[in-house]
Wavefront OBJ file of the C-alpha trace (Angstrom):
o trace
v 58.486 121.911 -17.611
v 62.079 122.191 -19.025
v 61.257 120.204 -21.938
v 58.231 122.459 -22.682
v 60.434 125.478 -22.722
v 62.955 123.875 -24.765
v 60.385 122.728 -27.367
v 59.239 126.425 -27.473
v 62.546 127.789 -28.019
v 63.314 125.291 -31.066
v 59.971 125.933 -32.561
v 59.666 129.837 -32.399
v 63.132 131.152 -31.685
v 64.577 131.994 -28.193
v 65.260 135.838 -28.825
v 62.652 138.245 -29.989
v 64.285 141.644 -31.165
v 62.217 144.674 -32.085
v 63.849 147.515 -34.199
v 61.433 150.624 -34.043
v 61.510 154.017 -35.592
v 59.152 156.513 -33.861
v 59.212 160.304 -34.629
v 58.355 162.628 -31.811
v 57.409 166.365 -32.407
v 58.711 169.085 -30.018
v 58.767 167.356 -26.677
v 60.721 166.999 -23.439
v 59.729 163.379 -22.774
v 62.757 162.588 -20.515
v 64.733 165.350 -18.518
v 67.952 165.333 -16.900
v 68.928 166.831 -13.572
v 68.599 170.373 -15.054
v 65.209 169.754 -16.602
v 66.525 169.616 -20.107
v 66.047 166.745 -22.729
v 68.353 164.006 -22.260
v 71.092 163.817 -24.847
v 73.893 161.438 -26.111
v 76.895 161.638 -28.282
v 77.072 159.076 -31.159
v 79.046 158.981 -34.346
v 80.557 162.416 -33.344
v 77.077 164.189 -33.370
v 74.768 165.157 -30.684
v 71.476 163.238 -30.410
v 68.405 163.334 -28.328
v 68.072 160.381 -26.161
v 64.971 158.639 -23.983
v 66.349 156.502 -21.225
v 65.502 152.794 -21.094
v 64.040 153.396 -17.473
v 61.656 156.010 -18.854
v 60.625 153.827 -21.745
v 59.991 150.786 -19.502
v 58.062 152.646 -16.891
v 55.818 154.364 -19.301
v 55.103 150.798 -21.031
v 54.459 148.888 -17.734
v 52.284 151.541 -16.267
v 50.193 152.306 -19.283
v 46.542 151.574 -20.195
v 47.868 149.396 -23.035
v 49.674 147.231 -20.601
v 46.898 147.238 -17.866
v 44.149 146.298 -20.321
v 46.135 143.126 -21.366
v 47.739 142.198 -18.009
v 45.696 144.015 -15.304
v 46.665 146.335 -12.566
v 48.259 146.016 -9.117
v 45.655 146.467 -6.130
v 45.832 145.554 -2.658
v 43.437 145.258 0.218
v 42.018 141.870 -0.910
v 40.833 143.056 -4.360
v 41.242 141.104 -7.449
v 44.700 141.362 -9.023
v 45.996 141.268 -12.365
v 49.388 139.739 -13.236
v 51.271 142.673 -12.280
v 53.654 143.629 -9.377
v 53.917 146.696 -7.197
v 57.440 148.590 -7.094
v 57.602 150.563 -4.058
v 59.701 151.486 -0.776
v 56.502 152.280 1.162
v 54.809 149.093 1.426
v 55.442 149.374 5.302
v 53.284 152.383 5.407
v 50.451 150.255 3.739
v 51.090 147.569 6.305
v 50.926 150.056 9.189
v 47.748 151.730 8.050
v 46.114 148.345 7.554
v 47.074 147.249 11.102
v 45.707 150.227 12.653
v 42.485 149.681 10.714
v 42.491 146.141 12.036
v 42.356 147.405 15.681
v 46.050 146.803 16.629
v 47.612 149.441 19.004
v 49.608 152.137 17.356
v 52.973 151.049 18.964
v 52.333 147.463 18.076
v 51.344 148.404 14.396
v 54.593 150.429 14.040
v 56.897 147.581 15.361
v 55.099 144.772 13.423
v 55.070 146.788 10.105
v 58.634 147.333 10.320
v 59.318 143.784 10.833
v 57.098 142.864 7.955
v 58.445 145.412 5.390
v 61.964 144.527 6.709
v 61.634 141.110 4.911
v 62.028 142.767 1.665
v 65.024 145.285 2.436
v 66.868 147.315 4.940
v 64.557 149.689 6.713
v 65.423 153.315 6.768
v 66.748 154.781 10.202
v 64.378 156.510 12.569
v 64.044 160.355 12.051
v 62.506 162.547 14.635
v 61.715 165.070 11.818
v 60.183 162.354 9.510
v 57.679 160.352 11.520
v 57.101 156.782 10.391
v 60.305 157.007 8.088
v 61.397 153.730 9.522
v 58.525 152.026 7.846
v 60.069 152.648 4.343
v 63.053 150.348 3.110
v 66.123 151.957 1.624
v 65.802 150.654 -1.962
v 62.568 149.941 -3.767
v 61.407 146.331 -3.952
v 59.275 144.899 -6.463
v 56.429 142.791 -4.825
v 54.739 139.788 -6.756
v 51.018 139.189 -6.550
v 51.963 135.915 -4.575
v 54.065 138.156 -1.873
v 51.258 140.801 -1.706
v 48.717 138.133 -0.975
v 50.985 136.669 1.712
v 51.371 140.050 3.306
v 47.794 140.650 3.325
v 47.106 137.282 4.903
v 49.622 137.999 7.572
v 48.265 141.554 8.282
v 44.820 139.815 8.720
v 46.184 137.195 10.972
v 48.066 139.723 13.196
v 45.074 141.979 13.282
v 42.922 139.165 14.422
v 45.283 137.593 17.027
v 46.661 140.799 18.283
v 50.155 138.915 18.446
v 53.531 139.643 16.809
v 54.569 137.749 13.650
v 56.774 134.846 14.371
v 59.624 133.610 12.205
v 57.481 131.328 10.036
v 55.007 134.195 9.497
v 57.962 136.140 8.093
v 58.772 133.820 5.365
v 57.077 136.054 2.855
v 59.399 135.997 -0.198
v 58.160 133.800 -2.910
v 60.125 132.278 -5.932
v 56.759 131.652 -7.546
v 55.987 134.691 -9.782
v 52.827 135.647 -11.759
v 53.788 139.251 -12.347
v 54.451 140.010 -15.909
v 56.539 143.164 -15.250
v 58.787 141.399 -12.764
v 59.262 138.466 -15.370
v 60.136 140.966 -18.025
v 62.198 143.601 -16.141
v 63.609 141.581 -13.283
v 64.239 142.473 -9.706
v 67.111 142.796 -7.363
v 66.847 142.069 -3.451
v 70.256 142.718 -2.294
v 69.621 141.231 1.089
v 67.887 138.212 -0.425
v 69.542 137.161 -3.775
v 67.901 133.774 -3.880
v 64.931 135.704 -4.980
v 66.405 137.868 -7.585
v 64.907 137.267 -10.972
v 66.755 138.124 -14.037
v 65.180 140.467 -16.631
v 63.855 138.752 -19.674
v 63.807 141.985 -21.688
v 66.536 144.349 -22.384
v 65.716 147.817 -23.522
v 68.225 150.101 -25.136
v 68.163 153.886 -24.703
v 66.320 155.413 -27.805
v 68.471 157.796 -29.814
v 67.593 160.107 -32.698
v 68.987 158.750 -35.944
v 70.094 162.398 -36.916
v 71.847 165.156 -35.446
v 69.508 167.019 -32.851
v 69.810 169.924 -30.811
v 67.943 171.191 -27.549
v 66.193 174.333 -28.180
v 64.981 177.020 -25.843
v 61.420 177.928 -25.470
v 60.569 181.262 -23.871
v 57.044 181.638 -23.021
v 54.567 183.992 -21.222
v 51.237 183.506 -19.395
v 48.566 186.205 -19.550
v 46.677 187.131 -16.436
v 42.881 186.784 -17.352
v 41.789 189.522 -14.880
v 44.445 191.790 -16.058
v 42.669 194.387 -18.181
v 45.757 196.369 -18.911
v 44.664 199.520 -17.098
v 47.801 199.851 -14.876
v 50.102 196.949 -16.111
v 50.233 195.556 -19.664
v 52.879 193.026 -18.739
v 52.504 189.199 -18.619
v 51.411 187.399 -15.450
v 54.290 185.085 -15.708
v 57.569 184.544 -17.813
v 59.209 181.276 -18.148
v 61.751 179.399 -20.148
v 61.785 175.728 -21.031
v 63.726 173.377 -23.215
v 62.537 170.975 -26.035
v 63.872 168.819 -28.864
v 62.333 166.904 -31.713
v 63.488 163.842 -33.644
v 63.064 160.485 -35.313
v 64.248 157.784 -32.550
v 65.553 154.394 -33.076
v 64.368 151.992 -30.281
v 65.821 148.605 -29.818
v 64.198 146.030 -27.657
v 65.605 142.263 -26.952
v 63.343 139.748 -25.340
v 64.658 136.282 -24.149
v 61.280 134.463 -24.648
v 62.589 131.332 -23.104
v 63.613 133.184 -19.902
v 60.318 135.048 -19.800
v 58.431 131.729 -19.962
v 60.605 130.359 -17.176
v 60.191 133.485 -14.984
v 56.524 132.923 -15.223
v 56.759 129.401 -14.092
v 56.003 127.872 -17.377
v 52.495 129.912 -17.868
v 52.442 130.014 -21.711
v 49.269 131.944 -21.685
v 50.530 134.737 -19.500
v 53.819 134.736 -21.563
v 52.075 135.364 -24.819
v 49.971 138.226 -23.180
v 53.085 139.757 -21.814
v 54.807 139.762 -25.199
v 51.688 141.280 -26.912
v 51.096 143.801 -24.245
v 55.042 144.772 -24.096
v 55.042 145.026 -27.980
v 52.045 147.046 -28.403
v 53.095 149.559 -25.790
v 56.591 149.913 -27.310
v 54.747 150.724 -30.568
v 52.159 153.126 -29.275
v 52.985 154.580 -25.864
v 55.161 157.629 -25.309
v 56.783 158.487 -22.086
v 54.541 160.856 -19.953
v 57.054 163.703 -19.573
v 55.773 167.126 -20.470
v 52.821 165.806 -22.278
v 50.407 168.423 -21.249
v 52.774 171.085 -22.423
v 53.658 169.434 -25.894
v 51.054 166.854 -26.616
v 54.097 164.779 -28.085
v 52.070 161.562 -28.521
v 53.258 159.319 -31.376
v 53.074 155.924 -32.860
v 55.787 153.927 -34.458
v 56.090 154.551 -38.145
v 58.346 151.388 -38.752
v 58.853 148.169 -37.113
v 61.157 145.183 -37.881
v 60.639 142.046 -35.528
v 62.891 139.259 -35.690
v 63.207 135.606 -33.970
v 65.877 133.229 -33.788
v 68.386 131.447 -31.614
v 71.351 133.585 -32.701
v 73.092 135.997 -30.455
v 71.106 139.271 -30.704
v 72.570 142.411 -31.930
v 71.436 146.000 -32.117
v 71.301 147.810 -35.545
v 72.264 151.251 -34.177
v 75.357 151.242 -36.249
v 72.990 152.168 -39.200
v 72.971 155.622 -37.647
v 76.607 156.236 -36.823
v 76.519 158.533 -39.546
v 73.607 160.898 -38.912
v 70.801 160.817 -41.320
v 70.242 163.819 -43.348
v 68.049 165.034 -46.275
v 64.392 165.678 -46.947
v 63.174 162.214 -46.214
v 64.588 161.247 -42.766
v 62.220 158.322 -42.053
v 62.620 156.655 -45.641
v 66.545 157.094 -45.260
v 66.559 155.641 -41.988
v 64.540 152.500 -42.947
v 66.912 152.079 -45.879
v 70.084 152.438 -43.813
v 68.612 149.924 -41.130
v 67.916 147.450 -43.993
v 71.352 147.801 -45.462
v 73.346 147.366 -42.342
v 71.059 144.347 -41.382
v 71.986 142.751 -44.909
v 75.599 143.660 -44.437
v 75.681 141.892 -40.966
v 73.919 138.790 -42.160
v 76.447 138.495 -45.066
v 79.499 138.662 -42.551
v 78.271 136.677 -39.611
v 75.373 134.749 -41.358
v 71.769 135.394 -40.853
v 71.276 136.681 -37.460
v 67.576 135.584 -37.363
v 65.554 132.750 -38.563
v 61.874 134.621 -39.139
v 61.043 138.215 -39.332
v 57.973 140.512 -39.781
v 57.582 144.247 -40.388
v 55.365 147.258 -40.945
v 56.037 150.457 -42.709
v 54.064 153.484 -42.445
v 56.514 155.527 -44.603
v 54.954 154.901 -48.001
v 51.783 155.698 -49.756
v 50.855 152.015 -49.559
v 51.651 150.865 -46.118
v 53.048 147.408 -45.524
v 52.307 144.903 -42.960
v 50.157 145.739 -39.641
v 50.506 145.890 -36.047
v 48.385 142.800 -35.541
v 50.731 140.806 -37.625
v 53.689 142.072 -35.427
v 51.846 141.215 -32.230
v 50.902 137.596 -33.548
v 54.453 137.156 -34.696
v 56.008 138.184 -31.509
v 53.616 136.339 -29.150
v 53.900 132.821 -30.744
v 55.220 130.234 -28.307
l 1 2 3 4 5 6 7 8 9 10 11 12 13 14 15 16 17 18 19 20 21 22 23 24 25 26 27 28 29 30 31 32 33 34 35 36 37 38 39 40 41 42 43 44 45 46 47 48 49 50 51 52 53 54 55 56 57 58 59 60 61 62 63 64 65 66 67 68 69 70 71 72 73 74 75 76 77 78 79 80 81 82 83 84 85 86 87 88 89 90 91 92 93 94 95 96 97 98 99 100 101 102 103 104 105 106 107 108 109 110 111 112 113 114 115 116 117 118 119 120 121 122 123 124 125 126 127 128 129 130 131 132 133 134 135 136 137 138 139 140 141 142 143 144 145 146 147 148 149 150 151 152 153 154 155 156 157 158 159 160 161 162 163 164 165 166 167 168 169 170 171 172 173 174 175 176 177 178 179 180 181 182 183 184 185 186 187 188 189 190 191 192 193 194 195 196 197 198 199 200 201 202 203 204 205 206 207 208 209 210 211 212 213 214 215 216 217 218 219 220 221 222 223 224 225 226 227 228 229 230 231 232 233 234 235 236 237 238 239 240 241 242 243 244 245 246 247 248 249 250 251 252 253 254 255 256 257 258 259 260 261 262 263 264 265 266 267 268 269 270 271 272 273 274 275 276 277 278 279 280 281 282 283 284 285 286 287 288 289 290 291 292 293 294 295 296 297 298 299 300 301 302 303 304 305 306 307 308 309 310 311 312 313 314 315 316 317 318 319 320 321 322 323 324 325 326 327 328 329 330 331 332 333 334 335 336 337 338 339 340 341 342 343 344 345 346 347 348 349 350 351 352 353 354 355 356 357 358 359 360 361 362 363 364 365 366 367 368 369 370 371 372 373 374
């Protein structure tokens, strides 16, 4: 298996890097603790920011991803190559044991035991019934582990007998979950079953200065005929921002293949699904209020064995002028060439598409084919 991975690396390049420019109209895609769009200071200028966590969740839970990889389901249904990330697996187990005819007291005790394999259970709380069924930190369950849990629940329900030590060996090093292989997982109490992420996603930032603006709004009561009160039925205030974002993604294709136990077909599907999602899927925050759906206007994909590098330094000086997209693309290419002249070429092969001109170049399909080659 190791030789197969090494051959793949040498043939196509170990690292896949995506440099994406996507423009979002007024939006609040990713909020801070005050409900305002997240920001960052870069090059002495304030920028709008979309966190990597927000981007990754939007991508891995999108219809684009589901269509290619499948969706996580339980209760014996057919599963795709996707895991389930949750603190509440114990509640699912408890409900299944109850449905299987196990007494309530035993169901609670045994569900706590089973869920506890994946993390420390929460303490009992008289004000929150069944809280002890939850684990303190979210765990990412692979399809193999979900199947093992379901098999154990079925056995326990049939035998009406507590699981023994061997039954509770539910953690699996085998993994067919694309999202776990890409974004990793950490089990603090069982580090031997941790998986190193094969995909790194930077926080997206605007290439230009950006400000968070206030939106004062009113809502009119449809049944208010204005006979006594002409005022609005509701007054409110919200914050939003707009901008052209630089998104950087780095994928270790060799590690991804290793995390998927050498399953080349699934690794290729994962690469395509992730890339298509990154190009076409927006975070879901406040979409009903702003309809801020967007697709990438520019993408540069690179492959090689050289040490990866972000090209965000192209925007340390904020882009300005009447053509921010065109300028952003120009600056990206210039800094890339400058880095290559200093360090040597930091890539072996590349592909791109550009929607900024009257005659667009490249295509999404070309990028997807380029990225998924193994």
